[in-house]
N, C-alpha and C positions, 0 to 999 in steps of 0.2 A: 505495500498499500505506499504510496508516495507520501511525504511527510511524515508518517507513520515514526515513531521513536521506542514505542512498547507496546505490548499485548498482556494483558493480566483477566483472566477469567473471561474472556470473551469482550473485552474494553478496550477500546486502542487509544492510547493517550497521543495526540496529534498537534500538530502546528500549522496553521493555515496561513499561507501568502495572503496577505491583505494592504495592497497599496506598499508602505515602505516600512510594514510591521510585522510580527507573524502572531497571530492568535493562539491561545492554548486552548487545547479542549479534550472533551470525553465522548469517544465516538462506541458505541454499544451498538453491535449487530447480531441480533437472534437467528437461532438458525429458521432458513426458508422466509425470511423477511419481507414483508407485502410492500414497505413502502420506508422512507427515511422521513424524520419530524427535525427541522432545525430551531433549537429554542433560543428564542431573542429576550435574553433578560432586560431589565431598566432598573431606572432608578438605585443605581450604585448596587446592584446586585450581579451576579456572577454565575457561575458554572456549577459551585459548591452550594448555591442556594438550596434550603432542604424541601422547600414546597417544589419547587420544578424538577429537583431530583425524586422526588415522590412522584410526582406523575409522570417523569420519564421511565421509572422503574414498571408502571402501570403500564404505559404504552410498550415498552418490550413485552410485558406477559400478553400483549396483544398482537405479538409480529410484528413490532413496528421497529424498526432502528432508531437511533437517537443519536443527536449532535448537541452534547452541554458546551457552551463556549463561552469563554471572557471576551466581550467583545469590547475592552480597555485592556491596555497592556498593564504592569505594574506600574510604571512610572505614571501612567495616565490616571490609574484609579489612586494612586497619593494624591494627586493633584486634583480629581472630583471631589475627594473624601475633604478637602477644605473647601473648594469652591462651590460643587455640587453642579457645576457647569456642563460638563460633558455629558452627563445622564439626559440632557436635555436637548444634546446635538444630535437631532433626529437626521440630519441629513450623513453625519458621521457614522450612525449607527446603521442607517442603508445603504451606504456602500461598503461597510465590512460585513453586512450580509449579504449584499451581491456577489461580492469575493468567494463568500463561503459557498454560495449556491452553486456558483460556477466550479469551486471546488469540487463539492460533491456529484455535481454532472460529468466531471471528468475523472474523478476517482476510478480505479478499478475495483473496488470493492461497494462502491455504491450508484457507479454512473447506470445501471438499469433498474435502480428503484425510483419510483415517483418521490416527489420531493413535497413535504407540508412545513408550515413554520407554526410553532407555538410561541406566541409573544407575551410578555406579562410588563404592565405598567408602561413606561415609556416605548420598550423594547417592543409593542405592539403595533405602535407606530410606524416601528422602523421595520417591520417586517409586512406590512401593508403598501408602503412605501415600494419596499424590496418586490414583492408581487407584481406592483403595477408595472415595475421596469422587467420583470421577468414573466410574464403573461403565459408564455410556452412552458415553463419549466416549474413554476409553483402551483399545484394542483388543489390546494385547501389551504385554509389559514384557520387558526384559534388563538382567541384574546382572551387570558385571565386577567379580570381586572385591570383593563388595560385603558391607553389612552388613544384610540382610532382618530378622536377627533383633530388630533396633532398632524395628523397625514389627510385632513379635509381636501386641500388642492389636488389630491391624486386619486382619491377613493372612486371615483366614479371610472377611473380605470382599470381597478382592479378587476379581475376577471376569476379568481380563485373563489369557490365557494368558502364564505367566512361564518364562524358562529364567534359570537360573542357572547362572554359570559360574564354575569358581575353578582356582586353580592347582593341578597333583597334589602341588607340595612346597610347600603352604600350609597345612599340616594345623590349626590353630585355626579359618582361614576356612572350610576345609571341615568342621568340626564346627558351627561357627555358620549354615551355610547348609543342612546337614542338619535341623538343628531348625528352622530357618524351613519346611522344605519339609514338617515335620508338622502345622504351622499352615494352610498352603495348602490349601486345597478346589478350586481351578480348574484346569486343565489346567496339567501343570507339568514341568519338567524339570531335572534338576543333571546339569550336565556339567564332569567334571575334564580340564583343558588338561593333556596329557604334558608333563613336566620344567618346567612352569612354576612361577614363584613368586609371590609376592602383588602384584609390579607387570607381570609378563609381559615381563621385559626378556631372557629367553631367546629366539635365533634362531627365528623361525617361530610363537612362540607367541601374538603378538598378532594375528599375522595370522590365525590359526585364530579367534579371539575374535572377529575381524571378519566372517569367513567365516561361521561357525555366527549371529551375529547377523543377518546379512544374509539368511539363509534364514528366519530364524524372521519377523523382520520381512515378508518379504516373501509368507510362508504366511496370517501374520495380518490382513494390512493390505490384501491385495486379495480383492475377493469371489470368494466360491469358482468362480463360473462364468468369472471370468475368470484364473483361477490356472493352468489348464493352458498357456495362450500366451504366458503372461510372466514364470512362475519363471524364474530364471537359478541356475547354478551357480556357485560362486565358487570357484575353484581356491585353493590355498595360498598364492599370491601376490596375490590379491583379485582378479583378474582375471573378467571377467563372461564366464559362456559362456551360451548359449542351451540349455536341457533337451531 
């Protein structure tokens, strides 16, 4: 695998060229993977985010490869921790996601897998902007507590089916997602997760995010003729059950 430094229990440590820097990530590919999901972290988060790692593990159990990536370098993270500026540089996040999407499309281990994006917070805006720039490559987008409104200028160009997940008790973000829905012309869906606040810390809420995301990606990353035999149901605990 190009740019891969180590393999451990099915998880590859990778370095992805992005402009003048290299981004570090964890690429996990289950046996017979049906697609690959690129995670776009936001608001100062990274590949070790416990929430996104939980979602990634659920997606892996559903037969999806995942790439958890640090969109900022170590030096940039140090600057961002002081200024909080880079996490809102949506164009920077977009450009690095596009470079990563191109890398996935060319990499020997993932080039034959359809690609989806899972974005959180400002990372969701970056994912949607990247989807607008790579409409022939990105097949599905899921946003968790995201800020798709920050991508409003390009939302009408997004072709990938888009699922927006927000917490029932996160009224500001619900309103921002509803505004973004009005700009999207692709297949789209807005789901509110009962009892959830912005960080989905309430019992069972993150499991529901992972379940809905898994079903969305399964539906849109598998060819239609293969959907029936492979589609799985993820229960409230994230377990995989054949339908």
